[in-house]
MDTraj code that builds the backbone (N, CA, C; nanometers):
import mdtraj as md
import numpy as np

residues = "MET GLU VAL ARG ALA ILE THR ARG ASN ALA ARG MET SER PRO GLN LYS VAL ARG GLU VAL THR ARG GLN ILE GLN GLY MET PRO ALA GLU LEU ALA LEU GLN THR LEU SER PHE VAL PRO ARG LYS SER ALA ARG LEU VAL ALA LYS THR LEU LYS SER ALA MET ALA ASN ALA GLU ASN ASN HIS ASP LEU PRO VAL ASP ARG LEU ARG VAL LYS GLU ALA THR VAL GLY PRO GLY ARG THR LEU LYS ARG PHE ILE PRO LYS ALA ARG GLY SER ALA GLY PRO ILE LEU LYS ARG SER CYS HIS ILE ARG ILE VAL LEU SER ASP GLU".split()
xyz = np.array([
    [1.2823, -1.1029, 1.3193],
    [1.2427, -1.1668, 1.1964],
    [1.1550, -1.0708, 1.1159],
    [1.1691, -1.0768, 0.9868],
    [1.0918, -0.9895, 0.8988],
    [0.9782, -1.0664, 0.8331],
    [0.8634, -1.0019, 0.8275],
    [0.7451, -1.0586, 0.7645],
    [0.6947, -0.9551, 0.6650],
    [0.6489, -1.0002, 0.5492],
    [0.6034, -0.9042, 0.4498],
    [0.4706, -0.9445, 0.3891],
    [0.4053, -0.8452, 0.3299],
    [0.2816, -0.8662, 0.2549],
    [0.2849, -0.7711, 0.1366],
    [0.2349, -0.8178, 0.0231],
    [0.2364, -0.7380, -0.0994],
    [0.0972, -0.7387, -0.1612],
    [0.0493, -0.6212, -0.1957],
    [-0.0736, -0.6077, -0.2734],
    [-0.0322, -0.5660, -0.4135],
    [-0.0684, -0.6439, -0.5112],
    [-0.0263, -0.6151, -0.6478],
    [-0.1426, -0.5572, -0.7288],
    [-0.1063, -0.4692, -0.8216],
    [-0.1999, -0.4095, -0.9171],
    [-0.3193, -0.3421, -0.8507],
    [-0.2934, -0.2673, -0.7444],
    [-0.3987, -0.1869, -0.6828],
    [-0.4293, -0.0707, -0.7768],
    [-0.5561, -0.0481, -0.8082],
    [-0.5926, 0.0508, -0.9098],
    [-0.5901, 0.1920, -0.8527],
    [-0.4723, 0.2403, -0.8260],
    [-0.4525, 0.3771, -0.7805],
    [-0.3097, 0.4147, -0.8148],
    [-0.2868, 0.5408, -0.8421],
    [-0.1533, 0.5805, -0.8836],
    [-0.0558, 0.5699, -0.7654],
    [0.0684, 0.5312, -0.7911],
    [0.1660, 0.5145, -0.6836],
    [0.1905, 0.6432, -0.6060],
    [0.1818, 0.7555, -0.6732],
    [0.2071, 0.8839, -0.6073],
    [0.1061, 0.9091, -0.4949],
    [-0.0193, 0.8732, -0.5164],
    [-0.1227, 0.8947, -0.4159],
    [-0.1051, 0.8008, -0.2966],
    [-0.0592, 0.6787, -0.3231],
    [-0.0437, 0.5810, -0.2151],
    [0.0807, 0.6121, -0.1322],
    [0.1857, 0.6643, -0.1955],
    [0.3092, 0.6967, -0.1234],
    [0.2868, 0.7997, -0.0139],
    [0.1940, 0.8926, -0.0363],
    [0.1647, 0.9935, 0.0654],
    [0.1182, 0.9290, 0.1958],
    [0.0453, 0.8198, 0.1858],
    [-0.0058, 0.7519, 0.3046],
    [0.1002, 0.6618, 0.3665],
    [0.1775, 0.5900, 0.2830],
    [0.2753, 0.4962, 0.3388],
    [0.3881, 0.5686, 0.4105],
    [0.4186, 0.6911, 0.3705],
    [0.5226, 0.7679, 0.4408],
    [0.4828, 0.7973, 0.5846],
    [0.3528, 0.8084, 0.6105],
    [0.3060, 0.8414, 0.7450],
    [0.3264, 0.7273, 0.8441],
    [0.3265, 0.6028, 0.7965],
    [0.3286, 0.4899, 0.8899],
    [0.4655, 0.4250, 0.9044],
    [0.5652, 0.4684, 0.8297],
    [0.6963, 0.4041, 0.8392],
    [0.7560, 0.4243, 0.9775],
    [0.8070, 0.3147, 1.0358],
    [0.8710, 0.3200, 1.1658],
    [0.7763, 0.3093, 1.2834],
    [0.6465, 0.3113, 1.2608],
    [0.5482, 0.3035, 1.3692],
    [0.5287, 0.1592, 1.4148],
    [0.4836, 0.1403, 1.5386],
    [0.4347, 0.0075, 1.5771],
    [0.3138, -0.0288, 1.4907],
    [0.2990, -0.1556, 1.4619],
    [0.1977, -0.2000, 1.3651],
    [0.0562, -0.1635, 1.4088],
    [0.0238, -0.1830, 1.5363],
    [-0.1117, -0.1534, 1.5828],
    [-0.1411, -0.0034, 1.5774],
    [-0.0413, 0.0789, 1.6115],
    [-0.0587, 0.2232, 1.6044],
    [-0.0744, 0.2686, 1.4593],
    [-0.0007, 0.2055, 1.3688],
    [-0.0127, 0.2383, 1.2266],
    [-0.1525, 0.2048, 1.1756],
    [-0.2075, 0.0937, 1.2209],
    [-0.3425, 0.0542, 1.1797],
    [-0.4463, 0.1536, 1.2308],
    [-0.4297, 0.1990, 1.3548],
    [-0.5212, 0.3004, 1.4098],
    [-0.5092, 0.4319, 1.3342],
    [-0.3863, 0.4696, 1.3002],
    [-0.3637, 0.5934, 1.2260],
    [-0.4313, 0.5873, 1.0906],
    [-0.4186, 0.4736, 1.0226],
    [-0.4786, 0.4592, 0.8897],
    [-0.6307, 0.4624, 0.8945],
    [-0.6890, 0.4219, 1.0065],
    [-0.8350, 0.4222, 1.0153],
    [-0.8919, 0.5638, 1.0171],
    [-0.8081, 0.6642, 1.0504],
    [-0.8556, 0.8024, 1.0544],
    [-0.8148, 0.8842, 0.9325],
    [-0.7427, 0.8236, 0.8394],
    [-0.7019, 0.8959, 0.7187],
    [-0.8137, 0.8825, 0.6153],
    [-0.8715, 0.9942, 0.5692],
    [-0.9886, 0.9861, 0.4803],
    [-0.9524, 0.9737, 0.3328],
    [-0.8779, 0.8703, 0.2975],
    [-0.8386, 0.8505, 0.1585],
    [-0.8583, 0.7046, 0.1210],
    [-0.8838, 0.6804, -0.0066],
    [-0.8984, 0.5433, -0.0551],
    [-0.7679, 0.4669, -0.0383],
    [-0.6556, 0.5343, -0.0585],
    [-0.5264, 0.4678, -0.0472],
    [-0.5010, 0.4199, 0.0955],
    [-0.5561, 0.4872, 0.1950],
    [-0.5390, 0.4439, 0.3339],
    [-0.6057, 0.3085, 0.3568],
    [-0.7202, 0.2867, 0.2911],
    [-0.7863, 0.1568, 0.3050],
    [-0.7042, 0.0458, 0.2405],
    [-0.6427, 0.0741, 0.1252],
    [-0.5596, -0.0265, 0.0582],
    [-0.4360, -0.0598, 0.1414],
    [-0.3731, 0.0413, 0.1992],
    [-0.2537, 0.0199, 0.2814],
    [-0.2913, -0.0533, 0.4095],
    [-0.4057, -0.0199, 0.4688],
    [-0.4504, -0.0880, 0.5908],
    [-0.4759, -0.2359, 0.5641],
    [-0.5337, -0.2661, 0.4497],
    [-0.5599, -0.4054, 0.4135],
    [-0.4287, -0.4836, 0.4005],
    [-0.3282, -0.4220, 0.3395],
    [-0.1980, -0.4865, 0.3258],
    [-0.1309, -0.5033, 0.4610],
    [-0.1435, -0.4022, 0.5478],
    [-0.0848, -0.4089, 0.6819],
    [-0.1497, -0.5196, 0.7643],
    [-0.2818, -0.5331, 0.7561],
    [-0.3508, -0.6413, 0.8275],
    [-0.3039, -0.7777, 0.7781],
    [-0.2806, -0.7887, 0.6489],
    [-0.2320, -0.9141, 0.5922],
    [-0.0922, -0.9469, 0.6445],
    [-0.0060, -0.8472, 0.6532],
    [0.1296, -0.8693, 0.7057],
    [0.1241, -0.9102, 0.8524],
    [0.0351, -0.8476, 0.9287],
    [0.0212, -0.8834, 1.0703],
    [-0.0304, -1.0261, 1.0858],
    [-0.1244, -1.0667, 1.0007],
    [-0.1766, -1.2029, 1.0052],
    [-0.0691, -1.3032, 0.9647],
    [0.0148, -1.2667, 0.8651],
    [0.1250, -1.3546, 0.8264],
    [0.2210, -1.3751, 0.9426],
    [0.2505, -1.2681, 1.0162],
    [0.3427, -1.2783, 1.1297],
    [0.2852, -1.3667, 1.2389],
    [0.1567, -1.3498, 1.2655],
    [0.0944, -1.4235, 1.3747],
    [0.0743, -1.5711, 1.3401],
    [0.0254, -1.5994, 1.2208],
    [-0.0117, -1.7364, 1.1856],
    [0.1028, -1.8192, 1.1284],
    [0.1893, -1.7572, 1.0481],
    [0.2952, -1.8337, 0.9827],
    [0.4248, -1.8384, 1.0618],
    [0.4511, -1.7342, 1.1417],
    [0.5802, -1.7262, 1.2111],
    [0.5666, -1.7200, 1.3624],
    [0.4456, -1.7285, 1.4155],
    [0.4189, -1.7273, 1.5607],
    [0.4836, -1.6083, 1.6312],
    [0.4715, -1.4905, 1.5726],
    [0.5252, -1.3691, 1.6341],
    [0.4131, -1.2946, 1.7052],
    [0.4431, -1.2338, 1.8218],
    [0.3394, -1.1546, 1.8903],
    [0.3130, -1.0246, 1.8138],
    [0.1873, -0.9944, 1.7911],
    [0.1493, -0.8791, 1.7101],
    [0.1858, -0.7484, 1.7795],
    [0.1846, -0.7463, 1.9126],
    [0.2102, -0.6205, 1.9845],
    [0.3569, -0.5764, 1.9778],
    [0.4484, -0.6629, 1.9332],
    [0.5897, -0.6261, 1.9228],
    [0.6332, -0.5896, 1.7810],
    [0.5408, -0.5945, 1.6861],
    [0.5756, -0.5691, 1.5462],
    [0.5832, -0.4198, 1.5158],
    [0.6803, -0.3832, 1.4325],
    [0.6954, -0.2459, 1.3844],
    [0.6969, -0.2471, 1.2319],
    [0.6534, -0.1373, 1.1731],
    [0.6575, -0.1232, 1.0275],
    [0.8007, -0.0839, 0.9922],
    [0.8766, -0.1801, 0.9428],
    [1.0155, -0.1528, 0.9082],
    [1.0246, -0.0802, 0.7748],
    [0.9387, -0.1192, 0.6813],
    [0.9463, -0.0641, 0.5460],
    [0.8070, -0.0665, 0.4846],
    [0.7692, 0.0437, 0.4232],
    [0.6423, 0.0510, 0.3502],
    [0.6722, 0.1207, 0.2178],
    [0.6763, 0.0432, 0.1102],
    [0.7129, 0.0993, -0.0194],
    [0.6007, 0.0789, -0.1198],
    [0.5984, 0.1672, -0.2171],
    [0.4994, 0.1602, -0.3241],
    [0.5731, 0.1727, -0.4560],
    [0.5516, 0.0770, -0.5444],
    [0.6133, 0.0810, -0.6763],
    [0.5068, 0.0838, -0.7837],
    [0.5447, 0.1208, -0.9038],
    [0.4462, 0.1256, -1.0117],
    [0.4070, -0.0142, -1.0579],
    [0.2795, -0.0305, -1.0878],
    [0.2299, -0.1541, -1.1471],
    [0.2129, -0.1313, -1.2969],
    [0.1308, -0.2130, -1.3589],
    [0.1115, -0.1921, -1.5024],
    [0.0153, -0.0757, -1.5251],
    [0.0301, -0.0137, -1.6400],
    [-0.0498, 0.1024, -1.6758],
    [-0.1426, 0.0660, -1.7905],
    [-0.2717, 0.0909, -1.7708],
    [-0.3691, 0.0696, -1.8771],
    [-0.3712, 0.1949, -1.9640],
    [-0.3561, 0.1774, -2.0931],
    [-0.3511, 0.2908, -2.1841],
    [-0.4833, 0.3004, -2.2593],
    [-0.5480, 0.4163, -2.2443],
    [-0.6758, 0.4421, -2.3089],
    [-0.6656, 0.5732, -2.3855],
    [-0.7623, 0.5973, -2.4717],
    [-0.7636, 0.7214, -2.5494],
    [-0.8992, 0.7878, -2.5396],
    [-0.8991, 0.9193, -2.5423],
    [-1.0215, 0.9981, -2.5381],
    [-1.0250, 1.0863, -2.6631],
    [-1.1402, 1.0992, -2.7280],
    [-1.1479, 1.1828, -2.8473],
    [-1.1231, 1.3301, -2.8153],
    [-1.0505, 1.3939, -2.9034],
    [-1.0198, 1.5366, -2.8884],
    [-1.0688, 1.6108, -3.0127],
    [-1.0373, 1.7363, -3.0208],
    [-1.0832, 1.8202, -3.1309],
    [-1.0206, 1.7785, -3.2636],
    [-1.0946, 1.8008, -3.3708],
    [-1.0492, 1.7771, -3.5087],
    [-1.0078, 1.6326, -3.5356],
    [-1.0751, 1.5392, -3.4722],
    [-1.0505, 1.3989, -3.5009],
    [-0.9262, 1.3392, -3.4382],
    [-0.8598, 1.4134, -3.3511],
    [-0.7403, 1.3579, -3.2867],
    [-0.7795, 1.2856, -3.1581],
    [-0.6830, 1.2228, -3.0948],
    [-0.7091, 1.1485, -2.9713],
    [-0.6047, 1.1851, -2.8675],
    [-0.6469, 1.1909, -2.7422],
    [-0.5557, 1.2205, -2.6323],
    [-0.5401, 1.0990, -2.5440],
    [-0.4190, 1.0712, -2.4996],
    [-0.3966, 0.9520, -2.4177],
    [-0.4445, 0.9698, -2.2741],
    [-0.4905, 0.8604, -2.2156],
    [-0.5230, 0.8544, -2.0731],
    [-0.4452, 0.7366, -2.0172],
    [-0.3691, 0.7593, -1.9109],
    [-0.2929, 0.6531, -1.8461],
    [-0.3599, 0.6190, -1.7140],
    [-0.4129, 0.4980, -1.7050],
    [-0.4762, 0.4519, -1.5816],
    [-0.3722, 0.3707, -1.5057],
    [-0.3138, 0.4326, -1.4056],
    [-0.2003, 0.3726, -1.3364],
    [-0.2449, 0.2791, -1.2247],
    [-0.1571, 0.1837, -1.1937],
    [-0.1778, 0.0949, -1.0801],
    [-0.0459, 0.0853, -1.0047],
    [-0.0501, 0.0222, -0.8866],
    [0.0710, 0.0176, -0.8050],
    [0.0794, -0.1139, -0.7276],
    [0.1991, -0.1418, -0.6792],
    [0.2246, -0.2554, -0.5905],
    [0.2599, -0.1984, -0.4533],
    [0.1859, -0.2412, -0.3497],
    [0.2107, -0.1949, -0.2131],
    [0.2835, -0.3061, -0.1390],
    [0.3990, -0.2741, -0.0799],
    [0.4811, -0.3740, -0.0099],
    [0.5071, -0.3249, 0.1317],
    [0.4674, -0.4045, 0.2307],
    [0.4880, -0.3693, 0.3714],
    [0.5708, -0.4779, 0.4376],
    [0.6781, -0.4359, 0.5053],
    [0.7649, -0.5287, 0.5774],
    [0.7558, -0.4957, 0.7258],
    [0.7221, -0.5959, 0.8058],
    [0.7150, -0.5798, 0.9515],
    [0.8328, -0.6513, 1.0144],
    [0.8796, -0.5981, 1.1266],
    [0.9910, -0.6593, 1.1969],
    [0.9605, -0.6603, 1.3466],
    [1.0102, -0.7602, 1.4169],
    [0.9890, -0.7669, 1.5622],
    [1.1106, -0.7187, 1.6395],
    [1.2063, -0.6585, 1.5722],
    [1.3285, -0.6120, 1.6388],
    [1.3136, -0.4701, 1.6865],
])
top = md.Topology()
chain = top.add_chain()
for i, resn in enumerate(residues, 1):
    res = top.add_residue(resn, chain, resSeq=i)
    for name in ("N", "CA", "C"):
        top.add_atom(name, md.element.get_by_symbol(name[0]), res)
traj = md.Trajectory(xyz[None], top)
């Protein structure tokens, strides 16, 4: 059975979060959580929070044993982008894109 958890509009660019989610794909869930605890990045904390939520969903909503769960899929997609401007030379303005992302983790007991 598949169980999923989604974190929406996390204030970090998808490119930075993808580097972390690639490391945990295919791992057992508990090992992935331990691995994320040693990664010194903000995105690792966001992914760990989503992974814990997926594990809790499996345990509480579907009565699945946590020790048999594997990370089947860990994907990151773009969220909405906040558009801001910064003053530049000669009265012009330069754009700043503050990106966000959606983190989606799917666990499976197979």
